C-alpha positions, 0 to 999 in steps of 0.5 A: 892062726892060718887061713887056708883060704887066704891067697895074699899076705896080710895087709897093713891096716891103712892099706886095708882101709884104702881098699875098703873105700874102693869096694863099692866104686872107683874113687880119686886119691882125695875122695879116698882120703876123705872116705877114710877120715869119715869112716874112722870118725877122724881116727885115721887121716891119710897123708897124701904121700903114704896114700899115693905110695900105697896106691902105686904099690897096689897098682904094681901088685894089680890090686887097683887100676887107674881108670878114666872116670869123670862122672861130671866133668864140670864139677871135677878136676881134670887132674884127678886120678881115679882108681878102681879095685880089680878082682885081685884087689877085691880078693886081697881085701876079702882075705884081709877081712877074713883074717880079721874076722877070724881073730876077732872070734877069739876075743870073747873068750878073753873078754878084752872088750866086755868084762875082765879077763879070767884070772 
């Protein structure tokens, strides 16, 4: 299945989750880990090594950028590094969401989720 509008290659599921956590607002690494855990009801737990490897990769690819952001300096750890989604990163997340949406459109014909597949 080819999507003519996609401009980026498919993302790994964990990479897509990381970008999704940055769609609405910048966040620090630990916050991303907590957000993924909460969003998936604990089904996906990022370890720090994989998260920061992905964030470094995303920085090289221009998907995220480190930013200076401390909403409440007295309650924030100054060592935290915040990451923001770039326009290119938003496009990569959008492309992946569209790719997944296209795949999910195929499911009803095969009834994997609701009922037995045709014999």
